[in-house]
mmCIF file of the C-alpha atoms, coordinates in Angstrom:
data_MODEL
# 
_entry.id   MODEL 
# 
loop_
_atom_site.group_PDB 
_atom_site.id 
_atom_site.type_symbol 
_atom_site.label_atom_id 
_atom_site.label_alt_id 
_atom_site.label_comp_id 
_atom_site.label_asym_id 
_atom_site.label_entity_id 
_atom_site.label_seq_id 
_atom_site.pdbx_PDB_ins_code 
_atom_site.Cartn_x 
_atom_site.Cartn_y 
_atom_site.Cartn_z 
_atom_site.occupancy 
_atom_site.B_iso_or_equiv 
_atom_site.pdbx_formal_charge 
_atom_site.auth_seq_id 
_atom_site.auth_comp_id 
_atom_site.auth_asym_id 
_atom_site.auth_atom_id 
_atom_site.pdbx_PDB_model_num 
ATOM 1  C CA . MET A 1 1  ? 0.000   0.000   0.000  1.00 0.00 ? 1  MET A CA 1 
ATOM 2  C CA . ASN A 1 2  ? 1.374   3.403   -0.850 1.00 0.00 ? 2  ASN A CA 1 
ATOM 3  C CA . LYS A 1 3  ? 0.771   6.852   0.575  1.00 0.00 ? 3  LYS A CA 1 
ATOM 4  C CA . GLU A 1 4  ? -1.289  7.997   -2.417 1.00 0.00 ? 4  GLU A CA 1 
ATOM 5  C CA . ILE A 1 5  ? -3.889  5.303   -1.717 1.00 0.00 ? 5  ILE A CA 1 
ATOM 6  C CA . ILE A 1 6  ? -3.974  6.045   2.008  1.00 0.00 ? 6  ILE A CA 1 
ATOM 7  C CA . ALA A 1 7  ? -4.403  9.763   1.326  1.00 0.00 ? 7  ALA A CA 1 
ATOM 8  C CA . HIS A 1 8  ? -7.778  9.004   -0.252 1.00 0.00 ? 8  HIS A CA 1 
ATOM 9  C CA . PHE A 1 9  ? -9.121  6.942   2.666  1.00 0.00 ? 9  PHE A CA 1 
ATOM 10 C CA . THR A 1 10 ? -12.002 8.348   4.655  1.00 0.00 ? 10 THR A CA 1 
ATOM 11 C CA . ASP A 1 11 ? -11.254 9.034   8.314  1.00 0.00 ? 11 ASP A CA 1 
ATOM 12 C CA . ASP A 1 12 ? -13.130 5.892   9.364  1.00 0.00 ? 12 ASP A CA 1 
ATOM 13 C CA . LYS A 1 13 ? -11.381 3.758   6.738  1.00 0.00 ? 13 LYS A CA 1 
ATOM 14 C CA . LEU A 1 14 ? -7.963  5.093   7.781  1.00 0.00 ? 14 LEU A CA 1 
ATOM 15 C CA . LEU A 1 15 ? -8.532  4.285   11.456 1.00 0.00 ? 15 LEU A CA 1 
ATOM 16 C CA . ALA A 1 16 ? -9.985  0.844   10.667 1.00 0.00 ? 16 ALA A CA 1 
ATOM 17 C CA . SER A 1 17 ? -7.083  0.057   8.364  1.00 0.00 ? 17 SER A CA 1 
ATOM 18 C CA . LEU A 1 18 ? -4.534  1.003   11.022 1.00 0.00 ? 18 LEU A CA 1 
ATOM 19 C CA . GLU A 1 19 ? -6.314  -1.170  13.565 1.00 0.00 ? 19 GLU A CA 1 
ATOM 20 C CA . GLU A 1 20 ? -6.213  -4.126  11.142 1.00 0.00 ? 20 GLU A CA 1 
ATOM 21 C CA . TYR A 1 21 ? -2.492  -3.654  10.514 1.00 0.00 ? 21 TYR A CA 1 
ATOM 22 C CA . PHE A 1 22 ? -1.752  -3.508  14.242 1.00 0.00 ? 22 PHE A CA 1 
ATOM 23 C CA . ALA A 1 23 ? -3.669  -6.766  14.754 1.00 0.00 ? 23 ALA A CA 1 
ATOM 24 C CA . PHE A 1 24 ? -1.728  -8.388  11.899 1.00 0.00 ? 24 PHE A CA 1 
ATOM 25 C CA . GLU A 1 25 ? 1.569   -7.109  13.322 1.00 0.00 ? 25 GLU A CA 1 
ATOM 26 C CA . ARG A 1 26 ? 0.811   -8.583  16.756 1.00 0.00 ? 26 ARG A CA 1 
ATOM 27 C CA . LYS A 1 27 ? 0.066   -12.000 15.235 1.00 0.00 ? 27 LYS A CA 1 
ATOM 28 C CA . THR A 1 28 ? 3.186   -11.877 13.087 1.00 0.00 ? 28 THR A CA 1 
ATOM 29 C CA . THR A 1 29 ? 5.367   -10.832 16.019 1.00 0.00 ? 29 THR A CA 1 
ATOM 30 C CA . ARG A 1 30 ? 4.043   -13.721 18.090 1.00 0.00 ? 30 ARG A CA 1 
ATOM 31 C CA . VAL A 1 31 ? 4.899   -16.222 15.354 1.00 0.00 ? 31 VAL A CA 1 
ATOM 32 C CA . ILE A 1 32 ? 8.384   -14.740 14.949 1.00 0.00 ? 32 ILE A CA 1 
ATOM 33 C CA . LEU A 1 33 ? 9.008   -14.978 18.696 1.00 0.00 ? 33 LEU A CA 1 
ATOM 34 C CA . LEU A 1 34 ? 7.873   -18.603 18.746 1.00 0.00 ? 34 LEU A CA 1 
ATOM 35 C CA . HIS A 1 35 ? 10.312  -19.367 15.916 1.00 0.00 ? 35 HIS A CA 1 
ATOM 36 C CA . LEU A 1 36 ? 13.157  -17.590 17.705 1.00 0.00 ? 36 LEU A CA 1 
ATOM 37 C CA . HIS A 1 37 ? 12.481  -19.454 20.921 1.00 0.00 ? 37 HIS A CA 1 
ATOM 38 C CA . GLU A 1 38 ? 12.607  -22.805 19.141 1.00 0.00 ? 38 GLU A CA 1 
ATOM 39 C CA . ILE A 1 39 ? 15.765  -21.857 17.209 1.00 0.00 ? 39 ILE A CA 1 
ATOM 40 C CA . GLN A 1 40 ? 17.422  -20.835 20.477 1.00 0.00 ? 40 GLN A CA 1 
ATOM 41 C CA . LYS A 1 41 ? 16.288  -24.014 22.213 1.00 0.00 ? 41 LYS A CA 1 
ATOM 42 C CA . ARG A 1 42 ? 17.713  -26.176 19.409 1.00 0.00 ? 42 ARG A CA 1 
ATOM 43 C CA . LYS A 1 43 ? 20.808  -23.979 18.994 1.00 0.00 ? 43 LYS A CA 1 
ATOM 44 C CA . LEU A 1 44 ? 20.205  -23.979 15.244 1.00 0.00 ? 44 LEU A CA 1 
ATOM 45 C CA . TYR A 1 45 ? 22.247  -20.798 14.839 1.00 0.00 ? 45 TYR A CA 1 
ATOM 46 C CA . SER A 1 46 ? 25.332  -22.788 15.893 1.00 0.00 ? 46 SER A CA 1 
ATOM 47 C CA . ASP A 1 47 ? 24.495  -25.719 13.626 1.00 0.00 ? 47 ASP A CA 1 
ATOM 48 C CA . SER A 1 48 ? 24.183  -23.225 10.764 1.00 0.00 ? 48 SER A CA 1 
ATOM 49 C CA . GLY A 1 49 ? 27.659  -21.788 11.401 1.00 0.00 ? 49 GLY A CA 1 
ATOM 50 C CA . TYR A 1 50 ? 26.721  -18.615 13.250 1.00 0.00 ? 50 TYR A CA 1 
ATOM 51 C CA . PRO A 1 51 ? 28.629  -17.746 16.423 1.00 0.00 ? 51 PRO A CA 1 
ATOM 52 C CA . ASN A 1 52 ? 25.422  -16.730 18.203 1.00 0.00 ? 52 ASN A CA 1 
ATOM 53 C CA . MET A 1 53 ? 21.757  -15.957 17.693 1.00 0.00 ? 53 MET A CA 1 
ATOM 54 C CA . PHE A 1 54 ? 22.487  -12.268 17.135 1.00 0.00 ? 54 PHE A CA 1 
ATOM 55 C CA . GLY A 1 55 ? 24.839  -13.048 14.237 1.00 0.00 ? 55 GLY A CA 1 
ATOM 56 C CA . MET A 1 56 ? 22.219  -15.215 12.590 1.00 0.00 ? 56 MET A CA 1 
ATOM 57 C CA . LEU A 1 57 ? 19.511  -12.584 12.992 1.00 0.00 ? 57 LEU A CA 1 
ATOM 58 C CA . VAL A 1 58 ? 21.691  -9.814  11.557 1.00 0.00 ? 58 VAL A CA 1 
ATOM 59 C CA . THR A 1 59 ? 22.378  -11.966 8.505  1.00 0.00 ? 59 THR A CA 1 
ATOM 60 C CA . PHE A 1 60 ? 18.699  -12.882 8.108  1.00 0.00 ? 60 PHE A CA 1 
ATOM 61 C CA . SER A 1 61 ? 17.609  -9.254  8.435  1.00 0.00 ? 61 SER A CA 1 
ATOM 62 C CA . ARG A 1 62 ? 19.998  -8.190  5.663  1.00 0.00 ? 62 ARG A CA 1 
ATOM 63 C CA . LYS A 1 63 ? 18.570  -10.829 3.310  1.00 0.00 ? 63 LYS A CA 1 
ATOM 64 C CA . THR A 1 64 ? 15.183  -9.114  3.427  1.00 0.00 ? 64 THR A CA 1 
ATOM 65 C CA . GLU A 1 65 ? 16.393  -5.618  2.528  1.00 0.00 ? 65 GLU A CA 1 
# 
């Protein structure tokens, strides 16, 4: 979604849309945290050649840019 589309939303639509995105973000964050917990528990970062969880996450975050 780009800012030109959002600029044409009614006030009610804009607020409802933001609420929907916050709900989606909360669900997504929960899933990410569950993944991270399991990766930490299994020490998969080490098995994948990373020195620590932070190193793995930095590498993963750069892949999505």
